[in-house]
N, C-alpha and C positions, 0 to 999 in steps of 0.2 A: 103275578108282584107287582105294587104302583111305584110309579116317582111321585115324592112331593115337590112340586116346583112353589117358591115365593108368593104370597098372596100380591104385594107388592111389584111385583119381574112383570113387566111390556115388553113388547115385541119389537122394534126399531122394524119400518119398512121406510129405505130411500126412495123417498118417489124425486125423479126433474122434477126442481123447481123451477114454478114457471118464467120467476124472470132473467131464468136462461134463455129463454125463448125468445121471448119479450121486450127487453132491453139490447141484443143485435139489431133485429130486425127495426127497432125506435130511432136507434143510430144510425143505422142505415138509411133510411127513407127520411130522415133529419136530411142527412150528407148528400141524399138523392135530389129533394127539394130543393140542396142552397147550390149544388153543382149542377141544377138543370142551365137556368139558360148558360150559363157559362160552355156547359157541352155543346149547347144548340150554337149558342153561337161563334163555335171552334168548326162541328160540319158545316153550316154554311158558307164558312170562307172558303173551307176546298171542296165542295158542291161547285157540277156547269151550271150554267145559265137560268138551261131544260129543267133542271134535278131540281132549280129551287122556286123554280114557277110551276112545278106541274102539283094537282090533284087528285088526290090528297096528297098531305104531306109528307115527303121521300127523307124518314127519320132513323136510314140505313141504309144510305147509298153503297151500289155496289159498283165497285171497282172503275166501271165507262162512267160511271160518275162522280169522278174524282177528278178536280182537278189543280195543276196553281196559279191562273190563271184571273183569278180575283187578285191575287198579291201583285200580277206582273199589273195589271190595271189600273190597278193602286196606286201604284208608285209612278208610270206612266202619265195619269193622268192629276196628280200633284207630287212635290218633292216631300216624301213621305220622311226622310231621314230625316232632311231639315226644323220640320214641326217637330218630331223627337226629340231631337235637336235642345232647340229654345225652352219646350218644357221641361227637362231635363237641367239646361243653366238658373229656368227660373224656382224649380223647385230644388236648387241645393243650396243657392244662395239666399232664397229664402228663409231655408231649415238651416242652414250656416248662421244667419243671425238672430233666428230666434232662440236659436242656444248658446247662440256669442252673449249676448243681452239676459234673458228669460233666467243662463245659468246662475250667471253675478247675484242678480233680483232676489232667488231663491232664495238662496244662501246667503243673503242678508236677512231676509227673511225668518229663516228658521233658524238664526245662533245668534245675530242682534236684539238687543232692545231698542226697537224703536217706538219714538213716538207717537202714537193714528197707527199703531200698526192692523189691529183690527178692521178699522176705515179702508185702510189699502188695501187688507184681501178680500174687505167684499166689495169694493169700488173694480178687483180683479174679476170678481164672480161673478160680481153684475154685467160688463162685456165678453164673459163665455157665453154669457145665455142671448146674446144680442144674437137673432140672424143677420150675414156677412150685408143682406140685400138689399137691407134700411140703414145703412149705408152709402150703399148707391151714387144713389144724387150728389151726396156732401161731396164724396171721391173725386169728385165725378169735375167739381168745379173745383179741384185741388186740381186735377189733372191737368183740365183745362190754361187753371190763373198760374201753376210750373212750367207746363207748354210739354209735357212729358209724355204728351200721346205721342204712341210707336215707335217707345220708349219701356226698355226693358223694367227701368224701374220705374211706372207705373204699373207693372206686379209686384215688382219684387217687396214693393212699399208698403203694401197695402196688404198684403199677404204674409207678410214678416210681425204686421202690428196685429191682424187674425187672430193670428198659434200665438202668438206670445202671452197671453191671461195662461192661456192651455199651458203650454210649458212652462210657467212661473209655478200654476198647482200643485202641478207632475212630482218636478222639481223639488220642489219648494219637502213635498209630502215624502220624496228619499232622503232627503238631506236631513228629515227630522230621525231620522230611523238608522242614518249613522252616530254611533258610541263617538260622544265627547269627549275617551277621554286619547283615542289618537289624539286630536288634535293637540291636549293641553301635555302632551307628553312629546308632541314636534315641539313647541313652543321650549317647555324646557332641555329637548337638546340644542335648543337653538337654532330652529329656522325659521327665516322671514314665512309673511303671511302668505306671501306670494307662490315661494319656494313650495311652503305645507301644503298649495291650495294644489301644486302645479304633480310634483311626490306625492304626494299619499289621499287625498281627496277624488282629485281626479280618474285613477288610478280604478276607483271606488264606489266613481261613478257610472260608468260604461254602460252597464248594461242599463238604468236611466234612463239614461243616455241616447241611447242606438232605440228602446224606446218610444220617447217621446219625438226624437228627431225623423223615424219613418213615420208616424203618424202624423206628424209635421209635413211633412215629402208626399204623403198621398195626398191631403185637404191641398196643398200647392197644387198636385199636379192634377186633379180630378177638375181646381174649379173651370166654370162655363164663362160668369156673368160676365164677369170683368174683364176678363180675359176677350170673352167678344163686344165690348163697347171701349175699351182702353187701347186695343192693336188691331188695323186696317190693315196693316201690310201684309198681303201674303205668304211674302216670305220667313214675318217674323212671328205667323200666327204659334197656339200650341193644339198640339194631340186631338184634344177637345172639343175644339173648335174646326180645326180642318177638317174633322171627322164630321162630323153637324153639317158642314157645305158641303159633302160631297156630292157629286152630281153626278148626270146620268150623260148618257151620250144623245140625247132628250129630253124636253124642259118634263115631257111624260115620263118618262122610265125614273122609277127607281131603283140607286144600282144597292140594291142589297147585300152580294154575293164584294165589294169593295167594301163596305162601308160594314157586313164584321171581318171582313184580312185587318181593317186598321184596329177594330177596337181589341182583337185577340194582339199587332202585334203593340199599342199603345197598353196594355194590360203587363204585357209579358215582361217589360222589366221594373211594374211592381213585385210579381210571384217573386225572378230574381231579388230584389232585391229582399225582400222578408225571408228567404231559402236562409242568403250568407248568415244574418242577425240573428235567424231562427232562435239557437241558443242565446246572444245576449235578449232579446225577448223577451224568451221564458222567466231568465232572471232577472229580466225588468217587473213584468210582474208581480213574481214571487217574491221579491225582495221586502213587500211590507211585511209580513215573516216572518224576519229575521232582528231579531233585537240585542241590542246593547247591550 
């Protein structure tokens, strides 16, 4: 007795997809490639001097090759907590000023019909394309003329000015995504413009403010050239400058351990900041997909 099968019937064989194996491996290699320098600095900051100088390199130090002496040397040689405070003060002040000035300007460009709006936006965009180093000589003359050397304002004002165009462009794009009907309804209900901005618009823009603020804060925290030139007092230096100027016990010694420890300590505040505002950052980056 024979069994007839349909001619078009085909047996399906479930084969493992190659993407299931290639994609996780590619992601793991990419993450490892990006984190390798950070992990190397972290390991170096905990190694002993002998393990750091050993040839070939010690990639996985043993228990007897780990120590906290590098951090102890760092705080013994330099007032590193003071450097952290200086960087935090300058970065926070410039971020608050950039958001305080840039957000209202972005709202005006997004909602008001201004004459020459395209020219203004083109000017803001062109300023963002200028490397900050091109402004160095002009800012140096201004700092000298105003006698702002060794003053926090010599860093806060340039950082605010440099980050202001990016703040305006990002916030303007976000304001354009907000539904204008909410603002019209608030005006019908009797809200004044300042009250409407504080009670309705501001809570809706918190993700964008967090995203822009963190970008501004990181840029100000990592800036080196202006901080190196405008600030020469030891107790007013920022973390990047202080880390670059770490010296050894003799002119012929390069303190790899304390430099690695300074790098780790200078990165921890930025990592904590991103982790704290992680949800706001994701909302700010994906807010462009929301249509009013």
